[in-house]
KOLPALUM-314536 format. One record per residue: residue in one letter; x, y, z of N, C-alpha, C, O in turn. Coordinates in pm, whole numbers. Each point is the difference from the previous one (the first is absolute). Layout:
   residuo      npx      npy      npz     capx     capy     capz      cpx      cpy      cpz      opx      opy      opz
         a        X        Y        Z        X        Y        Z        X        Y        Z        X        Y        Z
...
end
This chain:
   residuo      npx      npy      npz     capx     capy     capz      cpx      cpy      cpz      opx      opy      opz
         m     7739      -64      273     -142       13      -31      -36      -67     -134     -103      -65      -13
         d      194       83      -86      -33      -56     -130        1     -152        2      -64      -62      -84
         r      137        0      181       -3     -146       10     -141      -48       35      -48      -98      -57
         l      -16      165      149     -137      -34       37      -94       19     -119      -87      -82      -24
         i      106      191      -50      -85       29     -115       17     -108     -107      -98      -48      -57
         y      224       11       29       27     -105      -98      -71     -130       39      -69      -62      -81
         t       86       22      206      -57     -127       44     -152        3       -5      -62      -94      -50
         a        3      202      100     -146        9        3      -59       12     -140     -102      -61      -30
         m      167      140      -55      -49       18     -136        1     -131      -79     -100      -36      -62
         t      212      -35       66        9     -126      -73      -87     -107       63      -51      -88      -70
         g       34       93      202      -89      -95       66     -144       19      -44      -72      -97      -21
         a       29      223        8     -136       29      -47      -17      -45     -145     -105      -53      -36
         n      208       73      -46       -7      -43     -139       -8     -152      -10      -74      -53      -83
         a      151      -18      166       -3     -146        0     -136      -51       44      -50      -98      -55
         a      -11      163      153     -133      -40       46     -104       21     -111      -93      -79      -13
         t      111      185      -65      -91       25     -113       12     -109     -105     -100      -47      -54
         q      223        7       24       22     -106      -99      -56     -133       50      -57      -77      -77
         l       74       50      206      -54     -122       58     -152        0      -10      -60     -104      -30
         t       -2      218       54     -145       11      -13      -45      -33     -142     -103      -65      -19
         s      179      111      -80      -34      -28     -139        3     -149      -30      -89      -53      -66
         v      193      -17      116       12     -144      -23     -113      -76       68      -61      -88      -60
         l       34      123      185     -106      -69       75     -137       28      -61      -87      -88       -1
         s       67      209      -49     -128       33      -64      -19      -82     -126     -110      -47      -29
         n      219       29      -47       -8      -81     -121      -30     -146       34      -79      -64      -69
         n      140       13      176      -30     -136       43     -147      -15       38      -66      -95      -41
         l       17      190      118     -138       -6       45      -97       10     -117     -104      -66       -1
         a      138      150      -96      -87       17     -117       -7     -126      -85      -96      -20      -75
         n      198      -67       87        5     -123      -78      -31     -123       84       37     -111      -36
         a     -105      131      147      -35     -112       87      -95      -98      -68      -11     -115       43
         s      -58      158     -147      -92      -88      -71       44      -26     -144      -77      -52      -80
         t      202       87       47       54      -22     -135       56     -142       -9       86      -38       79
         n     -133      -37     -175       44     -139      -14      150       -8      -26       53       69      -87
         g       14     -155      164      142      -25      -21       93      109       48      121       -8      -24
         f     -173      112       91       86      110       44       90      -44      115      -44      -71       91
         r      169      113      -97       97      -29      106       33      130       73       42       98      -61
         a      -61      -98      193       20      121       80      147       42        1       89      -84       12
         e      -67      215      -25      136       54        9       43       10      145      -82       29       88
         m      209      -53      -63       57       15      133       94      120        0       64       29     -100
         t      -57       41      213       82      119       10       85       -5      125      -24      -79       91
         a      125      166      -88       88        9      116       62      139        2        9       67     -104
         y       34      -24      222       70      127       14      150      -26        4       46     -104       47
         r       30      201      -98      145       -8       11       56      141       13      -62       97      -45
         s      178      -86      107       63      131       18      117       13      -96       78      -94      -18
         v      -67      211      -45      106       26      -98       71      129       36      -62      107        0
         p      191     -114       32       75      123       34        3       95     -119       13      -42     -115
         l      -24      169      144        7      103     -104      145       16      -46       90       19       82
         q      -70      -26     -213      135       10      -53       39      146      -22      -83       82      -40
         g      209      -51       68       49      135      -23       86       50      114      -14      -48      113
         p      104      143     -138       87       54      105      -81       63      113      -91       80      -25
         g      124     -115      148      -66       59      116     -139      -49       26      -70       55       85
         a       25     -159     -158     -137      -47       15       -6     -144       50     -106      -63       -8
         s      216       11       61        5     -141       39      -92      -31      117      -34     -116       23
         t       -6      219       54      -88      -24      114     -148        9      -37      -86      -19       86
         r       56       48     -212     -138       10      -44      -41     -133      -62       73      -56      -82
         v     -188        6      120      -45     -131      -46     -143       11      -54      -89       56       64
         f       70     -112     -182     -133       -6      -59      -70     -128       45       64     -105       11
         a     -193      113       14      -83     -119       25      -77      -27     -128      -72       87      -49
         l       88     -208       -7      -62      -34     -127      -86     -124       14       29      -90       79
         e     -138       86     -158      -85     -119       -8       35      -72     -128       12       62     -105
         t        4     -194      112       37      -77     -118      -87     -124      -12      -39      -60      100
         t        8       22     -223      -78     -121      -25       95     -119       -1       93       -5      -81
         t     -115      -91      171       89     -114       14      -45     -120      -82       70     -101       -3
         g     -182      110      -63      -48     -112      -80     -148      -18       17      -74       97       18
         y       29     -221      -24     -143      -29       11      -20     -128       81       90      -83       11
         k     -208       70       44      -33     -121       75      -23     -114      -99      -81       12      -92
         s      153     -120      111       -3     -108      -98     -107     -106       27      -22      -89      -82
         n      -45       99      196     -102     -102       29     -119       16      -94      -38      111      -35
         a      -20     -223       -4     -112        3      -93     -126       53       66      -21      -18      120
         g      -63       84     -199     -128       46       51      -98     -115        8       29     -109      -49
         p     -144      130      110      -99     -107       14      -62      -40     -134      -17       83      -89
         a      -15     -210       76      -64      -49     -122     -148       38        1      -69      -18      100
         q       23       72     -212     -140       41      -14      -64      -81     -112       33       16     -117
         r     -124     -103      155      -64      -88      -98      -97       79      -85      -88       68       52
         t      102      -77     -187      -88       72      -92      -78      -95      -90     -105       37      -53
         n      155     -159       34      -60      -99      -91       -4       49     -144      -75      -52      -82
         n      157      152       53       13       49     -138      112      -78      -68      112       -6       51
         a     -142      -52     -166       99      -83      -69      124       77      -41      105      -60      -25
         m     -115      193       16      113       81      -44       74       68      115       83       87      -22
         d     -114     -127      144       72       50      116       97     -107       48      -34     -119        3
         a      153      160       34      100      -96       45       87       63      108       27      120       -2
         m       16     -203       97       88       43      108      128      -82       -8       -3     -122        7
         a      115      192      -22      130      -68       -7       33      -60      136      -16       65      104
         q       63     -187     -105       33      -70      123      145       29       40       85       26      -84
         g      -60      -32      216      136       24       49       47      141      -29      -73       96       24
         n      194      -85      -76       57      131      -31        5       25     -151       84       76      -48
         a     -174     -139      -25       -4       19     -146      -72      130      -35      -87       47       74
         w      125       12     -188      -57      127      -46      -40      -13     -147       63      -73      -76
         f     -168      147       36      -42        6     -139       88      100      -75       34      106       53
         a        2     -141     -175       78       91      -85      -93       77      -91      -86      -58      -66
         v      102      190       63      -79       87      -87       92       96      -72      117       15       35
         q     -172       50     -135       77      102      -73      -41      137       51     -115       41      -16
         g      210       32       77      -29      132       54      -25      101     -110       23      -27     -118
         l      -69      144      158      -27      107      -97      128       45      -70       -6       55     -110
         d      121      -77      174      126       38      -61       55     -108      -93      108       14      -56
         g     -184     -123       41       40     -107      -89       88     -106       63       32     -101      -65
         t        9      121      190       86      -97       66      -82     -106       72     -119       19       26
         e      183     -131        4      -68     -106       72       -6       34      148      100       39       60
         a     -217      -53       -2      -20       31      141      -83     -111       63      -48      -90      -69
         y       32       98      201      -63     -110       72     -105       52       99       15      107       58
         t     -120     -186      -42     -110       36       89      -59     -125       61       15     -110      -53
         r      -85      127      166      -68     -111       64     -150        3      -29      -74      -87       44
         n       31      189     -118     -142       11      -34      -30      -90     -119       46       27     -111
         g     -123     -133      133      -28      -96     -105     -139       10      -59      -54      -99      -49
         s       -6      218       52     -131       21      -62       22       23     -149       50      106      -41
         l      -88     -204      -42       28        5     -143     -128       20      -81     -109      -35       45
         q      125       92     -164     -111       23      -90       53       17     -141      122        8      -21
         v     -211       -3      -75       40       16     -140      -31      144      -43     -111       49       20
         s      211       17      -78      -19      138      -44      -81        5     -129      -27     -103      -61
         t      -10      222       21      -78       18     -123       81      -38     -124      -58      -25     -106
         t      189       19      119       85      -38     -112       32     -149        0       74      -49      -86
         g     -132      -24      182       20     -144        3      126      -45       71       47     -111      -23
         t        8      195      110      121      -36       75      -38      -28      146      -85       69       58
         l      149     -168        0      -24      -32      141       71      104       86      121       17       -9
         v     -199       53       92       55      107       83      -43      -20      145      -87      -83       30
         n      151      160       61      -42       -5      140     -101      111       27      -43       69      -92
         a        7      -52      219     -103       97       35       41      143      -35      -86       86      -19
         a      217      -59       11       49      134      -34       14       19     -150       42      107      -45
         g      -78     -209      -35        8       11     -144      138      -28      -57       24       25     -118
         l       67      -78      200      136      -32      -47        4     -141      -58      -56      -92       60
         p      121       73     -174        8     -134      -60       68      -99       94      106       28       56
         v     -166     -144      -41       59     -108       79       91      -80      -92      -38      -32     -112
         l      157        0      159       98      -65      -84       -4     -152       14      -33      -54      105
         s       69      -13     -215       10     -145        1      140      -40       46       86       86       19
         d      -64     -216       -1      132      -46       42      107       27     -104      119      -14       27
         g     -162       54     -147       95       40     -103       29      149        2       82       48      -79
         g     -148       26      169       24      144       13      -82       86      -93       28      119      -13
         a     -130     -176      -53      -82       75      -94     -145        5       49      -43      -88       74
         p      -33      191     -115     -143        7       35      -76     -119      -57       45      -62      -97
         i     -159       30      156      -81     -114      -45     -122       53      -74      -80       75       55
         d       66     -115     -182     -115       40      -81     -112     -102       15       23     -121        2
         v     -145      172       10     -118      -85       22      -90        6     -123      -37      109      -42
         p        0     -224      -16      -91       -1     -115     -136       59       36      -48      -20      112
         p      -15       93     -203     -132       59       28     -104     -107       32       -3     -107      -62
         g      -83      137      159     -110      -88       35       38     -124       77      -82      -91       14
         s      206       84       37       42     -119       72      -21       17      150        3      111       53
         e      -24     -223       14      -14       -2      146      129      -53       59       47     -107      -39
         l       11      182      132      131      -34       54      -10      -73      133      -97       15       75
         s      199      -94      -48       14      -67      129      147       -6       34       85       -4      -89
         l      -54        4      219      137       -3       48       29     -132       71      -83      -50       76
         g      200       -5     -101       44     -119       71       83       39      121       49      113        8
         t      -33     -204       85       78       30      120      148       23      -32       72       57       82
         d      -27     -100     -199      138       24      -40       14      126      -86      108       29      -51
         g     -219       46       36        3      124      -77      -37      -15     -145        7       97      -75
         t      -46     -217       33      -37      -22     -139     -132       72      -33      -97      -11       75
         v       94       83     -186     -119       72      -44      -62      -78     -116       64      -21     -103
         t     -188      -20      121      -69      -80     -102     -125       73      -47      -75       55       81
         s       54      -53     -212     -120       64      -56      -93     -108      -55       44     -104      -49
         k     -173      132       56     -102      -94      -50     -103       78      -79      -67       89       52
         i       54     -124     -180     -101       59      -86     -105     -107      -28       34     -115      -25
         a     -159      154       31     -109      -95      -18       17      -81     -128       22       55     -107
         g      -32     -187      121       11      -88     -115      141      -35      -41       20      -72      -97
         q       80      123      172      139      -27      -32       71      -57      122      -41       28      113
         p      145     -107     -133       75      -55      114       77      110       72       31      103      -60
         p        0     -121      189       77       99       76      136       25      -65       61      -90      -58
         n      -16      214       70      129       39      -59       85       68      107      -44       95       63
         t      166     -145      -44       92       61       98       67      122      -62       68      -11     -102
         l      -89      126      164       55      125      -52      141       27       51       75       77      -62
         g      -39     -138      171      132       24       59       -4      -21      149     -100      -47       56
         r      208       81        7        9      -14      146       48      130       60       96       60      -49
         l     -162      -15      154       38      124       65      143       -8       52       44     -104       50
         k       28      215      -62      134        5       57      -11       31      148      -51      104       39
         l      100     -196       42        4       17      145      146       -2       42       75      -89      -39
         v      -36      186      119      140        9       43        5       -5      153      -94       37       69
         t      206      -84      -21       25       -4      144      131       71       28      106      -52      -36
         p     -108      170       98      124       74       25       90      -74       99      -47      -81       79
         t      175      110      -86       99      -62       88       65      106       88      -17      120      -22
         n       92     -165      121       73       93       87      108       72      -78       37      113       34
         e       16     -177     -138      104       62      -81      -57      108      -93       71       94      -34
         d     -196     -108       -6      -63       98      -90     -145       23       46      -93      -49      -64
         p       76      122      174     -135       23       52      -77      103      -82       53       58      -94
         l     -178      -38      132      -85       97      -69        0      133       73       17        7      122
         r      -38       99     -200       -9      134       56     -119       70      -62      -21       -8     -121
         r      -57       78      203     -118       70      -50       40      123      -80       87       76       42
         g     -152      -56     -156       26      116      -83     -101      111       26      -95      -20       77
         a      115      135     -139      -90      113       20     -140      -29      -54      -96       64       42
         d       85     -160     -136     -130      -35      -56      -74     -106       82     -108      -45      -39
         g      165        5      152      -64      -98       87       31     -143      -36      -36      -92       74
         l      104       70     -186       40     -135      -40      138      -31       55       75       89       39
         f      -43     -218      -36      129      -42       53       90      -47     -114      -47      -57      -99
         r      177       83      113       99      -44      -97      123      -52       73       23       33      117
         a       55     -116     -186      120      -55       61      102      112       23       14       91      -82
         v       56      -99      194      101      101       33      108        6     -107       54      107      -28
         s      -22     -222      -33      102       -4     -104      -43       72     -127       85       36      -82
         g     -215      -15       66      -51       63     -122      -27      -99     -112      -51       39     -105
         n       84     -165      126      -22     -103     -101     -127      -79       29      -35      -18      117
         p      -35      -29     -220     -119      -84       23       38     -128       72      104      -60      -28
         l     -189       18      121       24     -124       72      -40     -120      -86      -84       13      -89
         n      145     -127      116      -32     -121      -74     -135      -55       41      -43       15      114
         n      -23      -79     -209     -128      -65       29       21     -115       99       94      -79      -14
         d     -183       69      112        5     -108       97     -102     -107      -40     -120       18       22
         a      168     -127      -79      -90     -105      -50      -70      -74      113      -98      -71      -25
         t      146       86      149      -60      -72      112     -106       83       73      -69      -51       88
         a       54      179     -126      -97       87       68     -142      -46      -29      -30      -49     -109
         k      -58       67      207     -138      -44      -13      -96      115       31       35       99       64
         l     -158     -117     -113     -107       98       23     -116      -64       75      -22     -121       -6
         q      -50      205       76     -130      -39       54     -103       75      -82      -11      122       11
         t      -65     -192      -91      -97       65      -89     -129       31       74      -32      -62      102
         g      -42      159     -154     -126       39       62       17       77      128      -93        7       81
         a      211       51      -59       27       75      122       99      112      -30       75       -7      -97
         l      -76      111      180       93      111      -12       68       22      134      -57      -27      106
         e      179       77     -112       72       35      123      -38      140       42        7       94      -79
         g      -46      -78      204      -31      132       51      126       75       40      110      -53       -8
         s     -128      177       51      113       82       45       51      -54      133      -77      -51       81
         n      209       63      -59       55      -45      128       16      116       99       70      -11      101
         v     -137      124     -132        3      115       91      -87      -26      122     -114      -44      -12
         n      170       69      130      -75       -6      125      -58      139       25       73       92       37
         s     -203      -76      -58      -62      132        9       16       63      138       24      120       10
         v      -39     -200       95       13       53      136      143       48       24       22      107       57
         e       74     -187     -101      141       37       17       32      128      -76       72       86       51
         a     -124      -74     -173       25      120      -80      -65      123       64       60      108        0
         m     -180     -123       55      -67      113       64       74       46      124       17      120       22
         v       28     -216       59       78       35      120      129       70      -40       41       96       65
         g       23     -144     -172      122       64      -49      -24      143      -45       84       87       22
         l     -199      -63      -85      -33      137      -42      -16       93      120       46      114       -2
         i     -112     -164      105      -19       82      121      136       31       64       25      113       41
         q       61     -214      -34      132       20       58       82       99      -82       69       84       57
         a      -75      -94     -190       74       92      -87      -50      143       17       79       94       -2
         a     -211      -78       19      -57      134       21       50       60      131       29      120        7
         r      -20     -202       95       51       49      129      148       34       -8       45       97       62
         q       30     -176     -137      142       31      -19       16      133      -71       87       79       36
         f     -171      -54     -136        8      126      -73      -31      117       94       68      103       -3
         e     -171     -118       85      -35      106       93      114       27       98       27      115       34
         g       38     -222       12      112       17       92      115       75      -63       62       85       64
         q      -32     -115     -191      108       70      -69      -34      147      -23       88       86       10
         m     -213      -58      -40      -41      140      -20        9       79      131       32      119       -1
         k      -62     -185      113       14       67      130      146       33       29       31      105       57
         l       60     -194      -97      142       28       16       43      120      -82       79       81       46
         l     -132      -70     -169       31      117      -83      -52      128       63       68      103       -2
         t     -187     -110       59      -56      117       68       85       40      119       24      118       25
         s       23     -220       51       86       28      115      132       62      -44       51       92       64
         a        5     -143     -175      126       55      -51      -18      146      -40       88       83       23
         e     -203      -52      -85      -26      138      -40      -12       91      123       52      111        1
         a     -122     -161      102      -17       80      122      134       21       69       28      110       49
         n       55     -213      -44      133       14       62       86       99      -77       73       79       60
         d      -81      -83     -191       79       91      -83      -45      144       21       83       91        5
         r     -215      -70        8      -53      135       23       44       52      137       38      116       13
         s      -42     -203       86       42       43      135      149       35        3       40       97       65
         a       42     -177     -135      143       28       -5       28      133      -68       87       76       42
         a     -162      -48     -150       18      126      -70      -37      119       87       66      104       -4
         q     -172     -119       85      -40      109       90      105       25      107       27      115       37
         l       33     -224       12      106       18      101      121       71      -56       62       83       67
         l      -27     -115     -191      115       63      -62      -24      147      -33       94       78      -13
         n     -223      -41        1      -33      140      -32      -13       89      122      -19      121      -13
         i       30     -180      132      -12       80      123      121       93       12      114      -44       -6
         q     -141      172       23      108       98       15       48        0      144      -76       31       92
         g      203      -67      -72       54       -7      136       71      129       36       52       13      111
end
């Protein structure tokens, strides 16, 4: 009886976790540069003496969809979309270098070039880019940041750090939604990476697919709960039979 309970209980828990992942994907269907999480089920035998026949059903995140989201034309000089598999380098809240596909840039109140989340955007030297007060910025297709102040010649402030992950050191999503190299080390600047200016990358989440997945996960949860109810009823019936005075 407990084998059925183990399987149904862990199956319901896995369906709940899957619902959480799919809900997060759906909620970010309009988030620029968002990469949809992928999930899978796996079975894990319960460790311990006499428990080798008990198996847990677990939901695990297998990574993210690597295909680029659709290009959204904004005609904003401070919007950029990384081409190919290039990523923008930013400084996370923990101070480490992280990567994102969201290229919506702006200048903070302290004069630092930041992204839409307020995180400093890094130059190819790995440092934040400071912007002179009152300057008008423009981006080059190679990531060059140029400032222009009225009555003065253009001034190059630096070049955005663009990285391209490899199969040997791929990216992994962190709890803060940013991506970092699996090795834990900052990736090298890719001098060949290019930008499409005046455009942003949309989310690569398929809303219909995510909605269908949510419905399927809800039905899986209901099925597992029915199994638990059946196990309880069978256990009650067995107990009544054992209590019959012969």
